[in-house]
Every structure is written in structure tokens, then in C-alpha cells.
TINULO-784770 format. One line per 4 residues: number of its first residue (from 0); their letters; for each residue x, z, y of C-alpha. Coordinates in nm, 3 decimals, padded with zeros to 5 digits. Layout:
TINULO-784770
NUM) A) X/Z/Y  ... $
This chain:
TINULO-784770
0) MAFA) -12.890/09.701/02.407  -12.694/09.880/02.684  -12.500/10.079/02.408  -12.420/09.743/02.258 $
4) VALR) -12.307/09.589/02.550  -12.092/09.894/02.596  -11.888/09.860/02.238  -11.837/09.474/02.288 $
8) PSAG) -11.495/09.422/02.464  -11.516/09.184/02.730  -11.361/08.845/02.684  -11.080/08.943/02.968 $
12) AAQA) -10.996/09.213/02.759  -10.969/09.033/02.424  -10.744/08.771/02.599  -10.540/09.006/02.736 $
16) KRKS) -10.477/09.172/02.383  -10.390/08.823/02.215  -10.140/08.760/02.483  -09.953/09.090/02.421 $
20) RTLP) -09.896/09.012/02.083  -09.549/08.855/02.096  -09.397/08.680/01.761  -09.056/08.836/01.611 $
24) PPPP) -08.743/08.653/01.734  -08.648/08.311/01.518  -08.387/08.348/01.251  -08.033/08.283/01.364 $
28) DLPG) -07.980/07.967/01.088  -08.109/07.604/01.154  -08.319/07.591/00.826  -08.477/07.947/00.893 $
32) HVNY) -08.577/07.821/01.272  -08.720/07.502/01.148  -08.952/07.684/00.960  -09.045/07.972/01.189 $
36) LARQ) -09.158/07.724/01.459  -09.351/07.504/01.166  -09.529/07.799/01.038  -09.695/07.814/01.377 $
40) LLGV) -09.848/07.460/01.342  -10.057/07.571/01.051  -10.433/07.544/01.194  -10.303/07.377/01.541 $
44) PLDE) -10.430/07.040/01.562  -10.224/06.766/01.648  -10.312/06.706/02.001  -10.228/07.054/02.079 $
48) SQPI) -09.943/07.050/01.877  -09.664/06.912/02.098  -09.534/07.219/02.272  -09.397/07.354/01.900 $
52) TSQV) -09.321/06.980/01.748  -09.108/06.920/02.050  -08.888/07.256/02.010  -08.851/07.144/01.613 $
56) QQLV) -08.756/06.775/01.759  -08.526/06.921/02.010  -08.345/07.155/01.738  -08.297/06.813/01.508 $
60) VDHF) -08.167/06.594/01.769  -07.953/06.819/01.898  -07.808/06.938/01.534  -07.747/06.575/01.452 $
64) EEWL) -07.566/06.496/01.735  -07.324/06.780/01.686  -07.309/06.726/01.301  -07.222/06.323/01.310 $
68) GSRA) -07.006/06.366/01.579  -06.781/06.648/01.415  -06.775/06.420/01.092  -06.651/06.110/01.281 $
72) SPAG) -06.241/06.053/01.249  -06.049/06.194/01.488  -05.807/05.925/01.466  -06.011/05.686/01.601 $
76) RQDP) -06.114/05.545/01.258  -06.500/05.434/01.274  -06.569/05.638/00.934  -06.923/05.813/01.023 $
80) PDDV) -07.178/05.958/00.704  -07.371/05.695/00.550  -07.715/05.717/00.514  -07.707/05.914/00.158 $
84) QVRR) -07.568/06.195/00.344  -07.751/06.203/00.650  -08.063/06.210/00.459  -07.924/06.529/00.238 $
88) ELER) -07.825/06.716/00.606  -08.182/06.611/00.721  -08.322/06.770/00.376  -08.137/07.111/00.412 $
92) VFAQ) -08.270/07.124/00.779  -08.617/07.154/00.671  -08.512/07.313/00.307  -08.718/07.601/00.366 $
96) LHYP) -09.074/07.438/00.464  -09.366/07.534/00.211  -09.699/07.363/00.116  -09.916/07.287/00.273 $
100) LYAW) -09.613/07.275/00.550  -09.382/06.941/00.464  -09.117/06.722/00.615  -09.027/06.385/00.515 $
104) PRTF) -08.655/06.239/00.622  -08.631/05.900/00.699  -08.272/05.799/00.745  -08.034/05.477/00.779 $
108) AQPW) -07.681/05.373/00.881  -07.612/05.047/01.018  -07.315/04.855/01.126  -07.359/04.718/01.476 $
112) KGAT) -07.103/04.549/01.713  -06.826/04.746/01.563  -07.018/05.078/01.607  -07.264/05.242/01.361 $
116) LTGV) -07.613/05.313/01.447  -07.735/05.581/01.261  -08.137/05.679/01.253  -08.239/06.001/01.151 $
120) GYTL) -08.602/06.048/01.157  -08.918/06.218/00.996  -09.251/06.298/00.933  -09.374/06.651/01.026 $
124) GWSD) -09.718/06.769/00.851  -09.921/07.074/00.816  -10.244/06.923/00.680  -10.295/06.558/00.485 $
128) YDRA) -10.408/06.438/00.824  -10.189/06.632/01.106  -09.859/06.460/01.112  -09.593/06.395/01.406 $
132) NVVA) -09.273/06.160/01.292  -08.950/06.120/01.570  -08.674/05.884/01.496  -08.340/05.955/01.647 $
136) LYET) -08.124/05.723/01.705  -07.732/05.754/01.750  -07.412/05.545/01.815  -07.104/05.628/01.695 $
140) REAK) -06.810/05.463/01.840  -06.461/05.533/01.824  -06.513/05.844/01.697  -06.758/05.965/01.943 $
144) TRLA) -07.138/05.988/01.835  -07.393/05.973/02.111  -07.799/06.017/02.114  -07.825/05.645/02.188 $
148) ALAS) -08.231/05.641/02.194  -08.532/05.846/02.084  -08.916/05.720/01.982  -09.202/05.890/01.868 $
152) FVPH) -09.385/05.653/01.614  -09.775/05.635/01.581  -09.936/05.987/01.517  -10.084/06.054/01.192 $
156) TDLH) -09.878/05.800/01.006  -09.578/05.799/00.760  -09.281/05.661/00.830  -09.039/05.352/00.696 $
160) YEFP) -08.785/05.095/00.787  -08.691/04.730/00.736  -08.438/04.563/00.905  -08.500/04.205/01.025 $
164) APPP) -08.239/03.921/01.115  -08.106/03.996/01.472  -08.208/03.793/01.751  -07.959/03.546/01.934 $
168) SGDF) -07.861/03.816/02.196  -07.702/04.033/01.929  -07.939/04.330/01.979  -08.026/04.586/01.685 $
172) WFLV) -08.387/04.543/01.550  -08.545/04.733/01.322  -08.889/04.781/01.202  -09.086/05.099/01.154 $
176) FGTR) -09.409/05.125/00.955  -09.636/05.368/00.807  -09.979/05.492/00.708  -10.228/05.717/00.798 $
180) LGKS) -10.513/05.820/00.585  -10.878/05.669/00.689  -11.250/05.749/00.571  -11.212/05.537/00.281 $
184) QPRL) -10.894/05.318/00.299  -10.557/05.362/00.454  -10.461/05.220/00.777  -10.091/05.049/00.834 $
188) SAML) -09.906/05.059/01.212  -09.639/04.854/01.241  -09.391/04.840/01.540  -09.056/04.633/01.582 $
192) YSFD) -08.817/04.810/01.822  -08.452/04.655/02.012  -08.184/04.876/02.071  -07.961/04.680/02.341 $
196) GHSL) -07.659/04.938/02.364  -07.840/05.100/02.701  -08.208/05.144/02.564  -08.448/05.140/02.288 $
200) NSLW) -08.759/04.904/02.328  -09.062/04.794/02.127  -09.136/04.416/02.130  -09.431/04.403/01.871 $
204) EVRD) -09.703/04.621/01.735  -09.966/04.605/01.523  -10.244/04.957/01.464  -10.422/05.068/01.218 $
208) AYDG) -10.476/04.760/01.018  -10.750/04.855/00.752  -10.616/04.859/00.416  -10.260/04.693/00.548 $
212) KIDV) -10.029/04.583/00.315  -09.689/04.476/00.510  -09.391/04.250/00.312  -09.108/04.198/00.587 $
216) GRNR) -08.878/03.875/00.505  -08.559/03.799/00.740  -08.737/03.587/00.994  -09.074/03.676/00.953 $
220) VTIR) -09.364/03.968/00.887  -09.718/03.940/00.650  -09.964/04.164/00.673  -10.257/04.140/00.438 $
224) YLRE) -10.584/04.366/00.543  -10.968/04.400/00.553  -11.203/04.417/00.835  -11.344/04.739/00.825 $
228) DEYI) -11.727/04.658/00.897  -11.718/04.343/00.660  -11.571/04.575/00.389  -11.880/04.837/00.448 $
232) RETA) -12.139/04.523/00.460  -12.000/04.394/00.130  -11.922/04.674/-00.104  -12.268/04.812/00.022 $
236) HRRK) -12.391/04.508/-00.153  -12.166/04.548/-00.431  -11.960/04.252/-00.356  -11.574/04.230/-00.284 $
240) PPRY) -11.506/04.192/00.078  -11.318/03.883/00.221  -10.937/03.977/00.254  -10.706/03.841/00.552 $
244) EATY) -10.311/03.756/00.571  -10.136/03.733/00.908  -09.790/03.591/00.925  -09.551/03.655/01.227 $
248) MATP) -09.257/03.457/01.328  -08.924/03.596/01.458  -08.882/03.484/01.812  -08.625/03.570/02.067 $
252) QGLT) -08.870/03.770/02.241  -08.997/03.936/01.918  -09.287/03.833/01.671  -09.512/03.584/01.695 $
256) LQSE) -09.828/03.531/01.496  -09.814/03.201/01.357  -10.100/03.171/01.084  -10.413/03.383/00.985 $
260) HEIP) -10.628/03.314/00.750  -10.853/03.438/00.462  -10.694/03.479/00.098  -10.882/03.603/-00.236 $
264) F) -10.965/03.970/-00.260 $
């Protein structure tokens, strides 16, 4: 027993050995640097990933502030890139990622009060479940671009946008929604953001609607969903579970529930 113990390294020595290993420096190009960081996420649970994902986020945010600014007209004419150009540039940034690493770009460019608001969003994933996402909002006005706001959407989900009618205040509203995998059905989350030129605020949200489906109109949002306990009980008896529909109407303060009722499955 004493011989076996003598051969076994101490926990402190093993930890010191792990700490002594250093990674090589990242490649000098942006796609290579992003891939260098993303590869370190493999095997890392989402709740421990922030030190790495935040570095990727900073690279992307800084790059697009410079990239968008360099493409604004020096003569003062409002001429920023459109959403297709922005998406292609975001795809280039993540071009070196390979399975199981992936990045799904989601971009938009919308006119607002004489300026253009550009949304640079992405879902960075390293498994079917481990996903982190971010939306950076840039304002281009008089040939100058600035990072106006930054938001992290619900973890584990993908990312989509819709644009309801603006409120009487003239603030810029956009709806972000996405789904994450569940044990039996996907879960839908949605959030309404408002930008007033200074800050980005969340006015309304729905989290983890079971098998949720969303429909966005100019002044309303409809979500159809199941209730998990009913789904489990009814399917266990080989019956169709009830489905529900909730309709939210736009008000100056956000979205307000107007009706909620059962609908055919």
C-alpha cells in the first residue's frame, strides 16, 4: 500500500502540471482568433463558458464597430452596409469554425430617425444544447458609427428578429425570439426590446413556452403552446393534449395579454 501511494502524484502536483501547460498564441487574423477561442469551448458546460464566450464577443463587437464605421460615407451621406453585407461579413468572421462548433449569424439594418440601426447578432454553439448568443446594436449617423447597445438573449436558444410597429414615442422596437431543445418538445422564448437612442430596455418577455409557436404582427404577438404536465398526462393515455393560444396587443408600454384560450390540437 505504501509503494502504491508513493507512486501516485499528489493532487497539488497534478494541478500544478495542468497550470504549467500554456496554449500557443492565437493566430493574427480575426477568423483564426475566433476559431482559436471557440475550440476551447469543447467539453465546457454553458455555465462555465463565459470567460471564453466573452472574449469572442469582444472580438466581434470591436471588429464591427470599426468595419461599419469604415464603410460610412466620408462625405457625410448616410450609406451604411445593408443587412446582407453585414451577414456576409459575420459569416467571414466565423468561417473557420467546424463541427461540432457553429455560429448562426442574425443581422438587420433598419432606418430610424435619420440614422441606421444595425443589429449584429449570432448564436455560438459547441453542442446541440450549449449555445450562447448576443445582439450588438450599432447606430450610424452622419457617417459615424457607434456601439449603441449590447444584449445577451436567453441561453441555449437560437436567435430570430421581428419588427412590430413603433410606439407613439418613436422608440425603436424589435422582438427577439428563439427556441431551445427540450426533453420532448422545443421551448420558445421571446423578448421585446426598446431603444430610445441612449439605452436598450426589455419591455416584455415569455420564457420557455412548451412547444411554443410565435406569430408577430404589426401590433400584436400570438403564441400557441402546450402545458407540459397536460402533455405528459394526455400522451401517456394516448390522447391529444389541449393546445393554448395567447394574444398580446401592443401598448405604449410594451405588450399586454389580451386573451388566452384553448384551441384544437
